[in-house]
FIDRENLO-128723 format. One line per 2 residues: their letters; for each residue x, y, z of C-alpha. Coordinates in steps of 0.1 Angstrom, whole numbers, m for minus. Example, Ala and Ser with C-alpha at 12.3 -4.5 7.8 and 13.67 -1.06 7.14 Angstrom:
BEGIN
AS	123,m45,78 | 137,m11,71
//
This chain:
BEGIN
MS	750,868,953 | 774,877,933
GS	812,861,947 | 848,869,940
AP	865,858,897 | 871,821,898
SF	909,808,896 | 918,806,855
PP	896,781,844 | 870,774,869
LI	875,732,861 | 860,705,885
PK	875,680,880 | 904,703,880
PL	935,686,858 | 962,680,865
AV	983,702,848 | 969,736,834
AP	991,765,816 | 967,791,801
ER	973,816,776 | 964,849,760
GT	938,850,734 | 905,826,725
FE	894,803,699 | 857,813,688
LG	831,782,683 | 813,797,646
PA	783,782,630 | 804,763,603
AR	825,748,631 | 835,709,619
IV	841,685,647 | 874,659,628
AL	881,627,642 | 913,615,630
DR	908,582,637 | 891,555,620
SE	876,543,644 | 841,541,651
EA	848,547,686 | 864,579,679
AA	839,588,658 | 812,581,685
VA	828,606,704 | 830,633,681
RA	794,624,679 | 785,633,712
LA	806,659,712 | 783,674,688
GM	750,666,702 | 759,682,738
LR	765,717,720 | 739,715,691
PA	711,728,713 | 729,757,730
TG	751,766,697 | 723,763,671
FA	752,752,653 | 751,720,627
LR	789,708,641 | 789,684,610
VA	815,654,622 | 836,648,593
RS	863,613,596 | 897,618,584
PR	893,649,562 | 920,656,535
RI	919,687,548 | 910,700,589
PA	893,741,578 | 899,766,601
GS	877,769,633 | 873,731,641
IV	877,706,670 | 898,679,659
LA	900,642,686 | 926,619,683
LV	934,588,691 | 971,583,701
PG	980,550,712 | 1012,554,723
DR	1009,581,747 | 1012,558,779
SL	1010,585,800 | 975,585,794
GD	963,556,809 | 931,543,794
EG	915,579,808 | 935,607,798
YR	934,632,776 | 950,662,764
LR	933,694,754 | 947,722,732
VD	928,753,728 | 946,775,697
AD	932,811,679 | 922,786,649
RV	920,752,661 | 913,730,690
TL	930,699,697 | 915,667,716
SA	940,636,720 | 935,607,741
RR	951,567,742 | 916,551,740
PA	881,568,740 | 868,571,775
GL	900,598,775 | 890,617,746
FH	853,619,761 | 864,632,792
GA	883,656,776 | 855,665,752
QT	834,673,791 | 867,691,802
LR	861,713,768 | 819,721,773
QL	833,735,810 | 855,755,791
LP	828,773,770 | 804,801,786
AA	776,784,810 | 748,795,782
VE	760,754,768 | 739,732,787
SE	713,747,782 | 684,729,757
AT	672,764,742 | 688,781,714
TA	711,811,732 | 729,836,711
GP	767,835,717 | 797,844,711
WL	805,809,719 | 839,816,731
VP	868,791,743 | 903,805,761
RV	930,794,750 | 947,770,773
AI	967,736,770 | 955,708,797
HD	971,676,799 | 952,655,828
RP	943,617,841 | 923,609,867
RF	941,597,904 | 915,563,911
AW	904,546,885 | 870,536,900
RG	846,570,903 | 813,563,912
LM	775,571,925 | 749,546,949
LD	718,552,936 | 693,536,960
VA	660,522,943 | 647,499,966
RH	636,525,991 | 617,549,965
FF	618,535,929 | 630,557,907
GV	623,550,869 | 646,552,832
GE	644,590,826 | 653,599,858
IE	684,571,859 | 697,582,822
RL	695,620,835 | 712,612,865
ID	741,589,842 | 740,620,817
EL	751,643,855 | 782,617,862
AA	794,621,824 | 799,654,827
LK	819,653,860 | 842,623,849
LN	823,600,872 | 827,560,855
RL	801,543,881 | 770,537,891
HL	764,512,914 | 725,504,911
HL	707,496,943 | 680,473,933
TD	667,454,961 | 662,461,999
DQ	636,455,1025 | 610,474,1008
GW	618,470,974 | 626,445,943
RL	629,465,918 | 649,445,889
AI	625,415,872 | 640,380,872
RS	621,361,849 | 632,327,867
RP	611,337,899 | 582,363,889
NL	571,372,919 | 597,390,928
TR	586,421,911 | 549,409,914
IG	545,410,940 | 577,422,956
AR	581,455,934 | 548,469,951
SA	560,480,979 | 577,508,991
VG	591,533,1024 | 558,557,1032
GG	538,530,1009 | 544,545,977
AG	536,524,945 | 567,512,941
GH	577,500,902 | 608,481,889
FT	627,473,857 | 619,450,834
QR	653,432,820 | 647,454,786
QY	650,483,803 | 676,476,822
VG	699,464,788 | 684,499,779
IV	703,518,810 | 731,497,805
AY	738,508,774 | 734,545,776
AR	754,543,802 | 780,522,785
QR	778,551,753 | 790,577,782
FV	815,558,791 | 804,549,827
DI	796,514,839 | 764,498,860
VP	771,479,893 | 743,460,902
EI	737,453,935 | 711,423,951
DM	716,427,990 | 717,400,1007
PG	716,378,1031 | 696,408,1048
HV	674,435,1035 | 654,407,1019
NA	623,413,1031 | 606,421,997
AL	623,386,987 | 608,370,1019
AS	574,386,1010 | 572,372,974
YA	591,337,984 | 578,319,1020
RL	602,288,1008 | 631,315,1019
TP	620,327,1050 | 640,310,1081
DG	606,299,1094 | 589,296,1061
IG	558,315,1061 | 558,347,1040
AA	565,384,1050 | 540,410,1043
PY	554,439,1023 | 574,468,1041
TG	572,507,1040 | 592,515,1071
IE	630,528,1073 | 643,503,1100
VG	670,476,1090 | 683,446,1101
FS	654,422,1110 | 659,402,1078
SL	676,372,1067 | 676,347,1042
AI	673,304,1052 | 713,306,1052
RD	712,263,1054 | 686,259,1031
EA	694,246,1000 | 662,267,985
TY	680,296,994 | 713,288,971
GF	694,283,945 | 680,314,944
VD	711,332,944 | 721,312,917
DV	693,322,896 | 692,360,908
VR	734,358,895 | 722,344,864
EV	705,367,853 | 717,397,865
AA	750,388,848 | 742,382,818
LT	726,411,818 | 756,435,833
PG	791,432,808 | 809,452,837
PY	826,428,862 | 812,430,894
IH	779,418,907 | 775,437,943
VG	757,411,974 | 753,437,997
GD	764,419,1028 | 757,451,1051
EP	742,447,1085 | 734,414,1087
LS	717,421,1126 | 693,391,1120
TE	719,358,1105 | 740,342,1137
PD	780,353,1124 | 787,318,1113
DY	757,318,1090 | 769,351,1074
RY	805,341,1071 | 787,306,1051
FV	767,328,1033 | 791,349,1018
ER	814,326,1005 | 789,303,988
AQ	774,335,970 | 815,343,965
RI	814,311,938 | 782,311,928
VR	789,353,916 | 832,333,903
RH	811,310,887 | 785,333,861
GK	819,348,850 | 822,380,873
RM	838,391,903 | 820,398,941
AG	819,435,953 | 800,440,988
WE	799,459,1017 | 825,462,1044
EV	810,433,1062 | 817,409,1039
AR	851,406,1051 | 843,390,1079
AR	844,361,1057 | 869,345,1038
LA	874,367,1004 | 893,360,972
RT	916,384,960 | 895,394,936
AL	866,409,956 | 858,444,960
VQ	849,455,991 | 832,490,994
HW	842,513,1033 | 812,526,1047
HD	815,526,1086 | 841,506,1104
PD	875,508,1089 | 885,476,1115
LA	866,461,1082 | 883,482,1063
RR	916,465,1069 | 907,429,1073
AV	894,435,1035 | 928,445,1025
EQ	947,420,1049 | 927,394,1031
GA	942,412,995 | 908,425,986
KL	903,465,975 | 886,489,987
VL	863,516,973 | 861,543,997
SP	819,553,1007 | 828,567,1042
AR	796,575,1056 | 807,608,1072
RA	823,618,1039 | 807,604,1009
YL	772,594,1022 | 744,623,1001
DI	716,617,1016 | 726,629,1052
KY	712,662,1061 | 737,693,1054
AR	726,703,1083 | 697,696,1115
TS	675,725,1094 | 680,707,1060
PL	642,697,1045 | 654,658,1035
GL	677,637,1046 | 687,615,1074
TW	713,628,1104 | 724,591,1120
AG	756,602,1111 | 753,637,1115
TT	753,663,1096 | 778,672,1058
SV	784,705,1045 | 797,706,1011
RD	831,714,1030 | 829,681,1052
AY	821,666,1012 | 853,677,1000
DW	876,685,1030 | 891,643,1030
DP	917,626,1010 | 913,587,1000
AT	947,582,1010 | 938,590,1047
VV	907,580,1056 | 915,549,1069
DG	945,543,1093 | 966,516,1084
VS	953,514,1045 | 976,525,1021
ES	964,546,985 | 976,514,968
DV	947,494,989 | 924,515,972
VG	908,511,940 | 885,547,939
VE	856,565,957 | 821,567,954
GA	791,585,970 | 759,570,979
LW	723,585,978 | 698,562,1000
SE	663,574,994 | 648,573,1023
TI	634,608,1030 | 636,611,985
DT	609,603,956 | 616,633,932
RA	637,643,911 | 642,680,933
GV	651,658,963 | 677,638,942
DY	689,669,930 | 690,689,962
LL	705,663,982 | 732,649,954
FP	744,685,939 | 766,705,950
RL	785,681,971 | 785,650,938
LG	810,678,922 | 834,678,955
LA	835,640,953 | 839,638,913
EI	870,663,916 | 884,638,947
AW	880,606,926 | 901,623,893
SP	919,651,907 | 954,647,925
AA	954,653,963 | 985,682,958
GR	971,714,947 | 939,707,961
SW	921,730,986 | 886,743,998
RD	896,781,994 | 901,776,959
YR	875,748,953 | 850,766,967
VR	854,794,944 | 857,772,914
LA	821,757,924 | 804,791,925
AH	815,797,890 | 796,762,887
GP	756,777,898 | 752,793,863
RL	765,756,846 | 740,739,867
SA	712,759,865 | 710,755,829
RG	710,722,828 | 680,725,851
VG	697,708,884 | 682,722,912
FH	713,725,935 | 710,735,972
PA	727,770,975 | 749,759,1003
PE	756,796,1025 | 793,781,1028
VR	797,789,993 | 793,825,972
WR	770,814,943 | 774,837,909
EP	748,848,899 | 735,830,864
//
């Protein structure tokens, strides 16, 4: 159904400052994308922008580096290192009648600004099929920068496995929304999804199961490195999670020496939690942890290794603390910082640790008291595998239900009493995969709720409202459809027709 006209322009995330002007810029067949800066990074963003716009427009969109003369009708990209007000990811975008100018202090800002320009074009620009124009951009001046540095999504590939193509498609969707972290939950009771060369049974045995008895699967190290590179080209960091000391049945099925009783576990295909644990006081366990962390760290250029740590229901409290502190030292020895779910705050944490809040505010406060920073993933708001409503065909209900409004209408600075915005590095949605194993399932649960999370993470709290957001969101229905995203047409939004 049709909705009321969106506020101008209907951008998501909402920029810091927008000044609309009269008139339009028309992107034409002779347009060039000009990188004023001679750096390869700026030229790479220019090429990426051309690649985004070519399929639908059918235009050549040649990239020029620091030409003597800038032709009318060009899109100009410039790095301005001296503009500290933009930070590392902010940008300025000015659309005039004869050109578009995009400037940023860092290449990431140019890339994010390019996503805004993409949203200013008609929704058909998202199509892979060449479409007739005109390709008009409203004249506007935008000054923008993110509220939080960490803006992410966690994808569980352990309960059900998703291959390289689906991961890369998801990275493209994150980048379009200015999200910059993809946290891959690579291991759990149901499957081990990354090859570890020093421990081949982890994939020879541990990768061959999934929820419901599916075939499982895993990434080779070459595939994982390819995913990391694909993401970095889009200014997205991969955060690998190796969940331990619980959620380890796939590892226990692969190596009996890791079990508390020395008896190998059978593969697990259910969805219960909390029944598995590594042998905490056996030195073989820490040889295993060291092998895994060493190889994952070598494959991952980002600063964090996520060690999980959630729901350690089969690990004694003293053993749990002992394990987390040893794992933290191992992660540090391999040049990384430890991230973990909020339960790790029961142990002594380094001030460099990153703690992911999902359920217990007391543990979030305990982490902050130790000097750690928080990533916020409150289950009632940010767990995007939770059903929209009780009648939803996919998802879980242990945390209730999470409508599109519920997923948008909250603020990270107030979600945990006693935790201030300065204690928070960012926001992360979570998509657990117990009930999904297809692209259609991923799209249904993520979209459109992921757009709201992206705005919460990027945009200032002042000026955000559900009333305004729902109208802007409605305007994104045709854009999502043009990209082939099978989003849930939530009834609280009056969606615009394509």
